[in-house]
All heavy atoms as TSV, in Angstrom:
chain	resi	resn	atom	element	x	y	z
A	1	MET	N	N	87.346	120.606	128.228
A	1	MET	CA	C	87.248	119.816	127.022
A	1	MET	C	C	88.415	120.174	126.104
A	1	MET	O	O	88.606	121.335	125.764
A	1	MET	CB	C	85.913	120.119	126.352
A	1	MET	CG	C	85.658	119.393	125.106
A	1	MET	SD	S	83.929	119.747	124.660
A	1	MET	CE	C	83.742	118.673	123.354
A	2	PRO	N	N	89.226	119.188	125.695
A	2	PRO	CA	C	90.383	119.496	124.855
A	2	PRO	C	C	89.956	119.937	123.452
A	2	PRO	O	O	88.955	119.492	122.913
A	2	PRO	CB	C	91.162	118.190	124.789
A	2	PRO	CG	C	90.260	117.138	125.295
A	2	PRO	CD	C	89.149	117.796	126.043
A	3	ILE	N	N	90.733	120.849	122.900
A	3	ILE	CA	C	90.495	121.314	121.543
A	3	ILE	C	C	91.387	120.513	120.612
A	3	ILE	O	O	92.580	120.364	120.866
A	3	ILE	CB	C	90.820	122.814	121.409
A	3	ILE	CG1	C	89.919	123.628	122.319
A	3	ILE	CG2	C	90.694	123.268	119.965
A	3	ILE	CD1	C	90.280	125.095	122.400
A	4	SER	N	N	90.800	119.984	119.551
A	4	SER	CA	C	91.624	119.255	118.590
A	4	SER	C	C	91.453	119.896	117.220
A	4	SER	O	O	90.404	120.422	116.891
A	4	SER	CB	C	91.238	117.780	118.549
A	4	SER	OG	O	89.914	117.648	118.104
A	5	GLY	N	N	92.521	119.826	116.450
A	5	GLY	CA	C	92.492	120.384	115.106
A	5	GLY	C	C	92.193	119.308	114.094
A	5	GLY	O	O	91.923	118.151	114.427
A	6	PRO	N	N	92.248	119.667	112.847
A	6	PRO	CA	C	91.966	118.703	111.786
A	6	PRO	C	C	93.097	117.700	111.630
A	6	PRO	O	O	94.235	117.969	111.978
A	6	PRO	CB	C	91.849	119.570	110.533
A	6	PRO	CG	C	92.719	120.749	110.827
A	6	PRO	CD	C	92.567	120.982	112.306
A	7	ARG	N	N	92.753	116.552	111.105
A	7	ARG	CA	C	93.767	115.569	110.721
A	7	ARG	C	C	94.212	115.948	109.314
A	7	ARG	O	O	93.400	116.037	108.411
A	7	ARG	CB	C	93.176	114.164	110.724
A	7	ARG	CG	C	94.173	113.124	110.296
A	7	ARG	CD	C	93.574	111.746	110.371
A	7	ARG	NE	N	94.565	110.764	109.996
A	7	ARG	CZ	C	94.292	109.519	109.702
A	7	ARG	NH1	N	93.042	109.098	109.760
A	7	ARG	NH2	N	95.238	108.687	109.365
A	8	VAL	N	N	95.500	116.198	109.149
A	8	VAL	CA	C	96.031	116.640	107.868
A	8	VAL	C	C	96.960	115.582	107.310
A	8	VAL	O	O	97.887	115.141	107.988
A	8	VAL	CB	C	96.785	117.982	107.995
A	8	VAL	CG1	C	97.363	118.409	106.655
A	8	VAL	CG2	C	95.872	119.064	108.551
A	9	ILE	N	N	96.703	115.165	106.071
A	9	ILE	CA	C	97.579	114.235	105.379
A	9	ILE	C	C	98.051	114.922	104.109
A	9	ILE	O	O	97.242	115.334	103.277
A	9	ILE	CB	C	96.865	112.916	105.027
A	9	ILE	CG1	C	96.425	112.209	106.306
A	9	ILE	CG2	C	97.782	112.021	104.195
A	9	ILE	CD1	C	95.675	110.919	106.070
A	10	LYS	N	N	99.350	115.075	103.984
A	10	LYS	CA	C	99.931	115.731	102.817
A	10	LYS	C	C	100.385	114.659	101.837
A	10	LYS	O	O	101.119	113.746	102.200
A	10	LYS	CB	C	101.120	116.576	103.254
A	10	LYS	CG	C	101.823	117.266	102.100
A	10	LYS	CD	C	103.076	117.924	102.583
A	10	LYS	CE	C	102.808	119.388	102.781
A	10	LYS	NZ	N	104.017	120.113	103.187
A	11	ALA	N	N	99.930	114.759	100.597
A	11	ALA	CA	C	100.350	113.835	99.542
A	11	ALA	C	C	101.538	114.461	98.818
A	11	ALA	O	O	101.416	115.534	98.234
A	11	ALA	CB	C	99.204	113.574	98.573
A	12	GLU	N	N	102.695	113.806	98.899
A	12	GLU	CA	C	103.903	114.313	98.257
A	12	GLU	C	C	104.233	113.475	97.031
A	12	GLU	O	O	103.838	112.323	96.935
A	12	GLU	CB	C	105.073	114.274	99.239
A	12	GLU	CG	C	104.848	115.162	100.452
A	12	GLU	CD	C	106.049	115.175	101.375
A	12	GLU	OE1	O	107.180	115.345	100.880
A	12	GLU	OE2	O	105.862	115.011	102.590
A	13	ARG	N	N	104.975	114.075	96.111
A	13	ARG	CA	C	105.309	113.366	94.874
A	13	ARG	C	C	106.427	112.361	95.094
A	13	ARG	O	O	107.378	112.625	95.835
A	13	ARG	CB	C	105.662	114.350	93.770
A	13	ARG	CG	C	106.849	115.217	94.058
A	13	ARG	CD	C	106.986	116.299	92.975
A	13	ARG	NE	N	107.687	117.441	93.521
A	13	ARG	CZ	C	108.986	117.653	93.348
A	13	ARG	NH1	N	109.696	116.833	92.638
A	13	ARG	NH2	N	109.553	118.698	93.885
A	14	PRO	N	N	106.356	111.204	94.449
A	14	PRO	CA	C	107.409	110.189	94.576
A	14	PRO	C	C	108.736	110.707	94.022
A	14	PRO	O	O	108.767	111.389	93.008
A	14	PRO	CB	C	106.899	109.028	93.725
A	14	PRO	CG	C	105.436	109.249	93.568
A	14	PRO	CD	C	105.236	110.745	93.629
A	15	GLY	N	N	109.817	110.377	94.699
A	15	GLY	CA	C	111.147	110.704	94.221
A	15	GLY	C	C	111.548	112.160	94.346
A	15	GLY	O	O	112.656	112.528	94.002
A	16	GLY	N	N	110.703	113.005	94.843
A	16	GLY	CA	C	111.026	114.426	94.969
A	16	GLY	C	C	110.312	115.017	96.148
A	16	GLY	O	O	109.289	115.660	96.002
A	17	ALA	N	N	110.841	114.769	97.308
A	17	ALA	CA	C	110.176	115.187	98.540
A	17	ALA	C	C	109.839	116.671	98.531
A	17	ALA	O	O	110.394	117.455	97.756
A	17	ALA	CB	C	111.074	114.872	99.730
A	18	ASP	N	N	108.931	117.045	99.384
A	18	ASP	CA	C	108.507	118.426	99.531
A	18	ASP	C	C	109.737	119.317	99.732
A	18	ASP	O	O	110.609	119.017	100.553
A	18	ASP	CB	C	107.572	118.501	100.745
A	18	ASP	CG	C	106.794	119.788	100.813
A	18	ASP	OD1	O	106.821	120.563	99.848
A	18	ASP	OD2	O	106.149	120.016	101.843
A	19	ASP	N	N	109.836	120.402	98.981
A	19	ASP	CA	C	111.010	121.284	99.018
A	19	ASP	C	C	111.428	121.721	100.426
A	19	ASP	O	O	112.623	121.767	100.718
A	19	ASP	CB	C	110.794	122.511	98.132
A	19	ASP	CG	C	110.806	122.173	96.655
A	19	ASP	OD1	O	111.353	121.109	96.283
A	19	ASP	OD2	O	110.275	122.972	95.866
A	20	PRO	N	N	110.499	122.067	101.326
A	20	PRO	CA	C	110.939	122.489	102.655
A	20	PRO	C	C	111.743	121.425	103.419
A	20	PRO	O	O	112.448	121.754	104.364
A	20	PRO	CB	C	109.636	122.805	103.387
A	20	PRO	CG	C	108.707	123.205	102.300
A	20	PRO	CD	C	109.062	122.309	101.142
A	21	ARG	N	N	111.673	120.168	103.012
A	21	ARG	CA	C	112.489	119.137	103.672
A	21	ARG	C	C	113.987	119.381	103.462
A	21	ARG	O	O	114.811	118.854	104.193
A	21	ARG	CB	C	112.145	117.747	103.138
A	21	ARG	CG	C	110.799	117.231	103.575
A	21	ARG	CD	C	110.602	115.800	103.061
A	21	ARG	NE	N	109.282	115.304	103.290
A	21	ARG	CZ	C	108.881	114.685	104.409
A	21	ARG	NH1	N	109.728	114.504	105.385
A	21	ARG	NH2	N	107.649	114.263	104.526
A	22	THR	N	N	114.332	120.204	102.459
A	22	THR	CA	C	115.743	120.456	102.142
A	22	THR	C	C	116.270	121.742	102.779
A	22	THR	O	O	117.432	122.065	102.619
A	22	THR	CB	C	115.942	120.540	100.614
A	22	THR	OG1	O	115.210	121.660	100.095
A	22	THR	CG2	C	115.475	119.267	99.926
A	23	HIS	N	N	115.420	122.488	103.485
A	23	HIS	CA	C	115.826	123.749	104.090
A	23	HIS	C	C	116.321	123.531	105.514
A	23	HIS	O	O	115.671	122.857	106.299
A	23	HIS	CB	C	114.661	124.744	104.105
A	23	HIS	CG	C	114.198	125.137	102.736
A	23	HIS	ND1	N	114.735	126.187	102.042
A	23	HIS	CD2	C	113.249	124.608	101.932
A	23	HIS	CE1	C	114.139	126.288	100.860
A	23	HIS	NE2	N	113.235	125.338	100.781
A	24	GLY	N	N	117.458	124.126	105.839
A	24	GLY	CA	C	118.017	124.048	107.181
A	24	GLY	C	C	117.385	125.089	108.084
A	24	GLY	O	O	116.580	125.892	107.628
A	25	PRO	N	N	117.735	125.045	109.328
A	25	PRO	CA	C	118.739	124.184	109.939
A	25	PRO	C	C	118.231	122.744	110.111
A	25	PRO	O	O	117.030	122.491	110.036
A	25	PRO	CB	C	118.971	124.836	111.304
A	25	PRO	CG	C	117.679	125.503	111.626
A	25	PRO	CD	C	117.112	125.951	110.291
A	26	PHE	N	N	119.187	121.842	110.319
A	26	PHE	CA	C	118.880	120.427	110.457
A	26	PHE	C	C	119.263	119.925	111.842
A	26	PHE	O	O	120.203	120.411	112.450
A	26	PHE	CB	C	119.647	119.609	109.406
A	26	PHE	CG	C	119.253	119.938	107.997
A	26	PHE	CD1	C	119.928	120.907	107.283
A	26	PHE	CD2	C	118.188	119.286	107.396
A	26	PHE	CE1	C	119.560	121.222	105.987
A	26	PHE	CE2	C	117.801	119.592	106.103
A	26	PHE	CZ	C	118.498	120.562	105.395
A	27	MET	N	N	118.501	118.945	112.309
A	27	MET	CA	C	118.834	118.261	113.560
A	27	MET	C	C	118.588	116.779	113.322
A	27	MET	O	O	117.492	116.401	112.878
A	27	MET	CB	C	117.978	118.760	114.723
A	27	MET	CG	C	118.290	118.045	116.038
A	27	MET	SD	S	117.259	118.618	117.397
A	27	MET	CE	C	118.042	120.180	117.740
A	28	ASP	N	N	119.584	115.971	113.580
A	28	ASP	CA	C	119.490	114.526	113.364
A	28	ASP	C	C	119.049	114.212	111.932
A	28	ASP	O	O	118.267	113.296	111.690
A	28	ASP	CB	C	118.526	113.877	114.366
A	28	ASP	CG	C	118.981	114.042	115.809
A	28	ASP	OD1	O	120.211	114.042	116.040
A	28	ASP	OD2	O	118.124	114.176	116.686
A	29	GLY	N	N	119.544	114.998	110.966
A	29	GLY	CA	C	119.256	114.752	109.564
A	29	GLY	C	C	117.885	115.197	109.095
A	29	GLY	O	O	117.514	114.967	107.949
A	30	ARG	N	N	117.123	115.855	109.966
A	30	ARG	CA	C	115.773	116.309	109.601
A	30	ARG	C	C	115.718	117.829	109.622
A	30	ARG	O	O	116.305	118.470	110.489
A	30	ARG	CB	C	114.742	115.738	110.570
A	30	ARG	CG	C	114.655	114.225	110.491
A	30	ARG	CD	C	113.695	113.649	111.483
A	30	ARG	NE	N	112.373	114.241	111.299
A	30	ARG	CZ	C	111.372	114.054	112.127
A	30	ARG	NH1	N	111.524	113.310	113.198
A	30	ARG	NH2	N	110.198	114.609	111.894
A	31	SER	N	N	114.975	118.390	108.681
A	31	SER	CA	C	114.832	119.842	108.596
A	31	SER	C	C	113.931	120.352	109.715
A	31	SER	O	O	112.761	119.956	109.819
A	31	SER	CB	C	114.229	120.213	107.239
A	31	SER	OG	O	113.785	121.552	107.257
A	32	LEU	N	N	114.481	121.242	110.539
A	32	LEU	CA	C	113.672	121.843	111.596
A	32	LEU	C	C	112.616	122.770	110.999
A	32	LEU	O	O	111.516	122.895	111.534
A	32	LEU	CB	C	114.554	122.602	112.577
A	32	LEU	CG	C	115.526	121.736	113.371
A	32	LEU	CD1	C	116.405	122.604	114.258
A	32	LEU	CD2	C	114.784	120.698	114.186
A	33	TYR	N	N	112.944	123.399	109.870
A	33	TYR	CA	C	111.969	124.251	109.187
A	33	TYR	C	C	110.761	123.422	108.750
A	33	TYR	O	O	109.624	123.784	109.005
A	33	TYR	CB	C	112.621	124.930	107.977
A	33	TYR	CG	C	111.634	125.696	107.133
A	33	TYR	CD1	C	111.147	126.928	107.559
A	33	TYR	CD2	C	111.177	125.187	105.928
A	33	TYR	CE1	C	110.224	127.635	106.806
A	33	TYR	CE2	C	110.249	125.880	105.163
A	33	TYR	CZ	C	109.780	127.098	105.606
A	33	TYR	OH	O	108.865	127.787	104.857
A	34	PHE	N	N	111.030	122.285	108.097
A	34	PHE	CA	C	109.931	121.425	107.648
A	34	PHE	C	C	109.095	120.955	108.833
A	34	PHE	O	O	107.865	120.962	108.782
A	34	PHE	CB	C	110.479	120.213	106.888
A	34	PHE	CG	C	109.401	119.287	106.407
A	34	PHE	CD1	C	108.736	119.533	105.223
A	34	PHE	CD2	C	109.036	118.169	107.143
A	34	PHE	CE1	C	107.721	118.693	104.773
A	34	PHE	CE2	C	108.031	117.310	106.709
A	34	PHE	CZ	C	107.372	117.587	105.522
A	35	ALA	N	N	109.773	120.566	109.908
A	35	ALA	CA	C	109.062	120.084	111.096
A	35	ALA	C	C	108.148	121.169	111.665
A	35	ALA	O	O	107.034	120.872	112.108
A	35	ALA	CB	C	110.057	119.623	112.151
A	36	ARG	N	N	108.588	122.407	111.601
A	36	ARG	CA	C	107.788	123.503	112.155
A	36	ARG	C	C	106.568	123.819	111.277
A	36	ARG	O	O	105.459	123.953	111.776
A	36	ARG	CB	C	108.657	124.761	112.312
A	36	ARG	CG	C	107.899	125.956	112.784
A	36	ARG	CD	C	107.422	125.757	114.213
A	36	ARG	NE	N	106.662	126.918	114.632
A	36	ARG	CZ	C	105.429	126.863	115.120
A	36	ARG	NH1	N	104.821	125.718	115.268
A	36	ARG	NH2	N	104.815	127.944	115.484
A	37	VAL	N	N	106.780	123.938	109.971
A	37	VAL	CA	C	105.664	124.341	109.113
A	37	VAL	C	C	104.703	123.194	108.823
A	37	VAL	O	O	103.593	123.429	108.364
A	37	VAL	CB	C	106.137	124.992	107.787
A	37	VAL	CG1	C	106.923	126.252	108.054
A	37	VAL	CG2	C	106.923	124.030	106.936
A	38	ASN	N	N	105.124	121.964	109.093
A	38	ASN	CA	C	104.255	120.814	108.854
A	38	ASN	C	C	103.936	120.069	110.146
A	38	ASN	O	O	103.562	118.896	110.117
A	38	ASN	CB	C	104.914	119.860	107.849
A	38	ASN	CG	C	105.005	120.482	106.481
A	38	ASN	OD1	O	104.017	120.593	105.778
A	38	ASN	ND2	N	106.189	120.923	106.112
A	39	HIS	N	N	104.051	120.753	111.271
A	39	HIS	CA	C	103.815	120.132	112.574
A	39	HIS	C	C	102.424	119.503	112.636
A	39	HIS	O	O	101.427	120.132	112.300
A	39	HIS	CB	C	103.957	121.171	113.688
A	39	HIS	CG	C	103.654	120.640	115.032
A	39	HIS	ND1	N	104.516	119.806	115.696
A	39	HIS	CD2	C	102.582	120.778	115.834
A	39	HIS	CE1	C	103.987	119.469	116.851
A	39	HIS	NE2	N	102.810	120.051	116.960
A	40	GLY	N	N	102.396	118.251	113.030
A	40	GLY	CA	C	101.121	117.569	113.213
A	40	GLY	C	C	100.549	116.957	111.944
A	40	GLY	O	O	99.527	116.290	111.997
A	41	GLU	N	N	101.194	117.205	110.810
A	41	GLU	CA	C	100.695	116.625	109.560
A	41	GLU	C	C	101.284	115.233	109.356
A	41	GLU	O	O	102.346	114.918	109.846
A	41	GLU	CB	C	101.099	117.489	108.360
A	41	GLU	CG	C	100.434	118.833	108.321
A	41	GLU	CD	C	100.856	119.656	107.120
A	41	GLU	OE1	O	101.597	119.160	106.247
A	41	GLU	OE2	O	100.444	120.828	107.052
A	42	GLN	N	N	100.562	114.439	108.610
A	42	GLN	CA	C	101.067	113.150	108.164
A	42	GLN	C	C	101.337	113.283	106.677
A	42	GLN	O	O	100.762	114.138	106.010
A	42	GLN	CB	C	100.036	112.052	108.404
A	42	GLN	CG	C	99.745	111.817	109.868
A	42	GLN	CD	C	98.607	110.837	110.032
A	42	GLN	OE1	O	97.507	111.088	109.591
A	42	GLN	NE2	N	98.896	109.710	110.658
A	43	SER	N	N	102.236	112.449	106.153
A	43	SER	CA	C	102.556	112.504	104.727
A	43	SER	C	C	102.423	111.123	104.115
A	43	SER	O	O	102.709	110.115	104.755
A	43	SER	CB	C	103.994	112.996	104.517
A	43	SER	OG	O	104.137	114.315	104.941
A	44	VAL	N	N	101.996	111.107	102.860
A	44	VAL	CA	C	101.998	109.886	102.057
A	44	VAL	C	C	102.643	110.243	100.723
A	44	VAL	O	O	102.624	111.397	100.303
A	44	VAL	CB	C	100.579	109.310	101.828
A	44	VAL	CG1	C	99.963	108.834	103.119
A	44	VAL	CG2	C	99.676	110.315	101.147
A	45	VAL	N	N	103.246	109.244	100.082
A	45	VAL	CA	C	103.893	109.449	98.790
A	45	VAL	C	C	103.297	108.437	97.816
A	45	VAL	O	O	103.883	107.393	97.548
A	45	VAL	CB	C	105.428	109.287	98.905
A	45	VAL	CG1	C	106.097	109.605	97.571
A	45	VAL	CG2	C	105.981	110.184	100.003
A	46	PRO	N	N	102.107	108.742	97.301
A	46	PRO	CA	C	101.463	107.796	96.393
A	46	PRO	C	C	102.014	107.915	94.975
A	46	PRO	O	O	102.322	109.004	94.504
A	46	PRO	CB	C	99.996	108.227	96.427
A	46	PRO	CG	C	100.069	109.701	96.669
A	46	PRO	CD	C	101.259	109.904	97.563
A	47	ASP	N	N	102.156	106.787	94.315
A	47	ASP	CA	C	102.480	106.753	92.891
A	47	ASP	C	C	101.149	106.565	92.177
A	47	ASP	O	O	100.607	105.464	92.140
A	47	ASP	CB	C	103.440	105.605	92.585
A	47	ASP	CG	C	103.817	105.523	91.113
A	47	ASP	OD1	O	103.186	106.209	90.290
A	47	ASP	OD2	O	104.740	104.760	90.794
A	48	LEU	N	N	100.612	107.644	91.635
A	48	LEU	CA	C	99.270	107.590	91.065
A	48	LEU	C	C	99.198	106.748	89.799
A	48	LEU	O	O	98.112	106.455	89.314
A	48	LEU	CB	C	98.739	109.000	90.813
A	48	LEU	CG	C	98.602	109.843	92.078
A	48	LEU	CD1	C	98.085	111.230	91.746
A	48	LEU	CD2	C	97.710	109.164	93.098
A	49	GLY	N	N	100.341	106.331	89.295
A	49	GLY	CA	C	100.366	105.399	88.173
A	49	GLY	C	C	100.113	103.966	88.611
A	49	GLY	O	O	99.858	103.092	87.790
A	50	GLU	N	N	100.182	103.723	89.919
A	50	GLU	CA	C	99.946	102.395	90.492
A	50	GLU	C	C	98.516	102.311	91.006
A	50	GLU	O	O	98.084	103.157	91.787
A	50	GLU	CB	C	100.916	102.113	91.640
A	50	GLU	CG	C	102.360	102.021	91.228
A	50	GLU	CD	C	102.632	100.778	90.397
A	50	GLU	OE1	O	101.970	99.739	90.643
A	50	GLU	OE2	O	103.479	100.858	89.508
A	51	THR	N	N	97.804	101.298	90.585
A	51	THR	CA	C	96.398	101.138	90.976
A	51	THR	C	C	96.230	101.074	92.480
A	51	THR	O	O	95.327	101.715	93.032
A	51	THR	CB	C	95.805	99.870	90.328
A	51	THR	OG1	O	95.948	99.988	88.917
A	51	THR	CG2	C	94.340	99.701	90.671
A	52	THR	N	N	97.099	100.336	93.178
A	52	THR	CA	C	96.941	100.200	94.633
A	52	THR	C	C	97.156	101.534	95.342
A	52	THR	O	O	96.428	101.852	96.287
A	52	THR	CB	C	97.907	99.142	95.199
A	52	THR	OG1	O	99.243	99.466	94.800
A	52	THR	CG2	C	97.564	97.754	94.716
A	53	ASP	N	N	98.129	102.334	94.893
A	53	ASP	CA	C	98.359	103.642	95.509
A	53	ASP	C	C	97.191	104.586	95.233
A	53	ASP	O	O	96.754	105.332	96.107
A	53	ASP	CB	C	99.647	104.266	94.987
A	53	ASP	CG	C	100.900	103.637	95.569
A	53	ASP	OD1	O	100.777	102.613	96.271
A	53	ASP	OD2	O	101.996	104.163	95.320
A	54	ARG	N	N	96.693	104.574	94.015
A	54	ARG	CA	C	95.563	105.424	93.643
A	54	ARG	C	C	94.324	105.045	94.460
A	54	ARG	O	O	93.634	105.902	95.000
A	54	ARG	CB	C	95.301	105.292	92.146
A	54	ARG	CG	C	94.416	106.350	91.579
A	54	ARG	CD	C	94.360	106.353	90.055
A	54	ARG	NE	N	94.179	105.033	89.463
A	54	ARG	CZ	C	95.108	104.389	88.742
A	54	ARG	NH1	N	96.281	104.937	88.518
A	54	ARG	NH2	N	94.860	103.195	88.243
A	55	ASP	N	N	94.065	103.749	94.599
A	55	ASP	CA	C	92.920	103.288	95.390
A	55	ASP	C	C	93.073	103.675	96.854
A	55	ASP	O	O	92.112	104.090	97.505
A	55	ASP	CB	C	92.744	101.778	95.265
A	55	ASP	CG	C	92.275	101.343	93.888
A	55	ASP	OD1	O	91.829	102.214	93.099
A	55	ASP	OD2	O	92.370	100.140	93.590
A	56	PHE	N	N	94.289	103.555	97.388
A	56	PHE	CA	C	94.563	103.948	98.775
A	56	PHE	C	C	94.250	105.422	98.987
A	56	PHE	O	O	93.563	105.799	99.937
A	56	PHE	CB	C	96.027	103.662	99.125
A	56	PHE	CG	C	96.475	104.309	100.400
A	56	PHE	CD1	C	96.099	103.787	101.627
A	56	PHE	CD2	C	97.257	105.453	100.373
A	56	PHE	CE1	C	96.510	104.388	102.806
A	56	PHE	CE2	C	97.666	106.063	101.545
A	56	PHE	CZ	C	97.291	105.527	102.764
A	57	LEU	N	N	94.724	106.266	98.072
A	57	LEU	CA	C	94.492	107.696	98.205
A	57	LEU	C	C	93.006	108.025	98.143
A	57	LEU	O	O	92.499	108.822	98.926
A	57	LEU	CB	C	95.253	108.453	97.114
A	57	LEU	CG	C	95.361	109.953	97.285
A	57	LEU	CD1	C	96.035	110.319	98.597
A	57	LEU	CD2	C	96.121	110.565	96.121
A	58	LEU	N	N	92.287	107.381	97.261
A	58	LEU	CA	C	90.843	107.615	97.166
A	58	LEU	C	C	90.112	107.165	98.435
A	58	LEU	O	O	89.145	107.805	98.865
A	58	LEU	CB	C	90.265	106.903	95.943
A	58	LEU	CG	C	90.700	107.490	94.593
A	58	LEU	CD1	C	90.224	106.595	93.451
A	58	LEU	CD2	C	90.201	108.913	94.430
A	59	ARG	N	N	90.583	106.084	99.069
A	59	ARG	CA	C	89.948	105.621	100.313
A	59	ARG	C	C	90.185	106.600	101.461
A	59	ARG	O	O	89.279	106.864	102.247
A	59	ARG	CB	C	90.475	104.238	100.705
A	59	ARG	CG	C	89.844	103.109	99.957
A	59	ARG	CD	C	90.126	101.752	100.592
A	59	ARG	NE	N	91.489	101.554	101.037
A	59	ARG	CZ	C	92.490	101.087	100.279
A	59	ARG	NH1	N	92.279	100.770	99.032
A	59	ARG	NH2	N	93.694	100.931	100.779
A	60	ILE	N	N	91.407	107.138	101.576
A	60	ILE	CA	C	91.668	108.018	102.717
A	60	ILE	C	C	91.024	109.388	102.546
A	60	ILE	O	O	90.752	110.054	103.536
A	60	ILE	CB	C	93.170	108.161	103.038
A	60	ILE	CG1	C	93.927	108.850	101.919
A	60	ILE	CG2	C	93.772	106.836	103.397
A	60	ILE	CD1	C	95.359	109.185	102.281
A	61	VAL	N	N	90.771	109.814	101.321
A	61	VAL	CA	C	90.131	111.114	101.104
A	61	VAL	C	C	88.801	111.198	101.841
A	61	VAL	O	O	88.446	112.243	102.386
A	61	VAL	CB	C	89.954	111.393	99.597
A	61	VAL	CG1	C	89.003	112.547	99.347
A	61	VAL	CG2	C	91.300	111.677	98.953
A	62	ASP	N	N	88.085	110.102	101.900
A	62	ASP	CA	C	86.790	110.091	102.588
A	62	ASP	C	C	86.908	110.109	104.106
A	62	ASP	O	O	85.923	110.358	104.790
A	62	ASP	CB	C	85.982	108.859	102.174
A	62	ASP	CG	C	85.476	108.965	100.751
A	62	ASP	OD1	O	85.295	110.094	100.264
A	62	ASP	OD2	O	85.273	107.913	100.125
A	63	ARG	N	N	88.114	109.850	104.641
A	63	ARG	CA	C	88.260	109.720	106.091
A	63	ARG	C	C	89.053	110.838	106.747
A	63	ARG	O	O	89.167	110.864	107.967
A	63	ARG	CB	C	88.925	108.385	106.407
A	63	ARG	CG	C	88.097	107.219	105.952
A	63	ARG	CD	C	88.634	105.873	106.339
A	63	ARG	NE	N	89.894	105.883	107.015
A	63	ARG	CZ	C	90.796	104.919	106.927
A	63	ARG	NH1	N	90.574	103.890	106.165
A	63	ARG	NH2	N	91.920	104.976	107.600
A	64	VAL	N	N	89.621	111.742	105.994
A	64	VAL	CA	C	90.449	112.786	106.591
A	64	VAL	C	C	89.724	114.122	106.571
A	64	VAL	O	O	88.767	114.321	105.834
A	64	VAL	CB	C	91.813	112.918	105.861
A	64	VAL	CG1	C	92.610	111.637	105.975
A	64	VAL	CG2	C	91.636	113.317	104.412
A	65	ASP	N	N	90.196	115.037	107.406
A	65	ASP	CA	C	89.630	116.374	107.448
A	65	ASP	C	C	90.199	117.248	106.328
A	65	ASP	O	O	89.498	118.072	105.762
A	65	ASP	CB	C	89.926	117.041	108.798
A	65	ASP	CG	C	89.269	116.307	109.946
A	65	ASP	OD1	O	88.080	115.958	109.828
A	65	ASP	OD2	O	89.958	116.054	110.956
A	66	VAL	N	N	91.501	117.098	106.058
A	66	VAL	CA	C	92.172	117.933	105.066
A	66	VAL	C	C	93.140	117.064	104.281
A	66	VAL	O	O	93.862	116.249	104.851
A	66	VAL	CB	C	92.980	119.074	105.746
A	66	VAL	CG1	C	93.746	119.889	104.716
A	66	VAL	CG2	C	92.070	119.970	106.560
A	67	LEU	N	N	93.157	117.250	102.970
A	67	LEU	CA	C	94.148	116.582	102.122
A	67	LEU	C	C	94.819	117.665	101.301
A	67	LEU	O	O	94.156	118.393	100.560
A	67	LEU	CB	C	93.509	115.549	101.193
A	67	LEU	CG	C	94.456	114.888	100.191
A	67	LEU	CD1	C	95.470	114.017	100.910
A	67	LEU	CD2	C	93.679	114.103	99.171
A	68	VAL	N	N	96.127	117.840	101.483
A	68	VAL	CA	C	96.887	118.833	100.748
A	68	VAL	C	C	97.742	118.099	99.732
A	68	VAL	O	O	98.500	117.207	100.090
A	68	VAL	CB	C	97.802	119.652	101.686
A	68	VAL	CG1	C	98.628	120.661	100.909
A	68	VAL	CG2	C	96.977	120.345	102.757
A	69	GLU	N	N	97.599	118.444	98.458
A	69	GLU	CA	C	98.418	117.799	97.450
A	69	GLU	C	C	99.450	118.779	96.931
A	69	GLU	O	O	99.253	119.986	96.980
A	69	GLU	CB	C	97.561	117.216	96.330
A	69	GLU	CG	C	96.673	118.204	95.630
A	69	GLU	CD	C	97.342	118.975	94.518
A	69	GLU	OE1	O	98.432	118.577	94.076
A	69	GLU	OE2	O	96.786	119.975	94.087
A	70	ASN	N	N	100.559	118.247	96.476
A	70	ASN	CA	C	101.655	119.082	96.023
A	70	ASN	C	C	102.149	118.558	94.674
A	70	ASN	O	O	103.335	118.291	94.497
A	70	ASN	CB	C	102.778	119.061	97.071
A	70	ASN	CG	C	103.818	120.129	96.812
A	70	ASN	OD1	O	103.552	121.096	96.117
A	70	ASN	ND2	N	105.005	119.940	97.337
A	71	PHE	N	N	101.230	118.370	93.737
A	71	PHE	CA	C	101.566	117.836	92.434
A	71	PHE	C	C	101.552	118.935	91.394
A	71	PHE	O	O	100.783	119.887	91.492
A	71	PHE	CB	C	100.560	116.738	92.010
A	71	PHE	CG	C	100.529	115.574	92.941
A	71	PHE	CD1	C	99.374	115.301	93.676
A	71	PHE	CD2	C	101.627	114.750	93.098
A	71	PHE	CE1	C	99.331	114.215	94.519
A	71	PHE	CE2	C	101.576	113.669	93.951
A	71	PHE	CZ	C	100.439	113.400	94.666
A	72	ARG	N	N	102.378	118.784	90.368
A	72	ARG	CA	C	102.359	119.706	89.238
A	72	ARG	C	C	101.336	119.240	88.219
A	72	ARG	O	O	101.085	118.050	88.098
A	72	ARG	CB	C	103.716	119.720	88.549
A	72	ARG	CG	C	104.751	120.488	89.288
A	72	ARG	CD	C	105.974	120.586	88.432
A	72	ARG	NE	N	107.078	120.150	89.287
A	72	ARG	CZ	C	108.296	120.035	88.909
A	72	ARG	NH1	N	108.639	120.254	87.669
A	72	ARG	NH2	N	109.224	119.660	89.747
A	73	LEU	N	N	100.809	120.180	87.469
A	73	LEU	CA	C	99.902	119.828	86.396
A	73	LEU	C	C	100.683	119.146	85.289
A	73	LEU	O	O	101.807	119.524	84.982
A	73	LEU	CB	C	99.211	121.075	85.838
A	73	LEU	CG	C	98.254	121.792	86.790
A	73	LEU	CD1	C	97.753	123.076	86.133
A	73	LEU	CD2	C	97.097	120.895	87.151
A	74	ALA	N	N	100.093	118.122	84.702
A	74	ALA	CA	C	100.742	117.428	83.593
A	74	ALA	C	C	100.726	118.307	82.357
A	74	ALA	O	O	99.795	119.075	82.134
A	74	ALA	CB	C	100.028	116.109	83.308
A	75	GLY	N	N	101.761	118.176	81.542
A	75	GLY	CA	C	101.766	118.903	80.276
A	75	GLY	C	C	102.734	119.950	80.248
A	75	GLY	O	O	103.408	120.669	80.096
């Protein structure tokens, strides 16, 4: 019986990708470091100021195993 892990969706901030995406080494323009530490994860970049993006994020929260957010606190 195959072992499967959780489905992980990472919510990243618009206009400022996750910092590890900028760390080398790079292959074909992609960070190998980011690929390694985020292997198997999916990413979304919701603009929470937009109703459709906010609604989308709320819908997927009920369907995923893990949701990791990378937002700063306002203020």
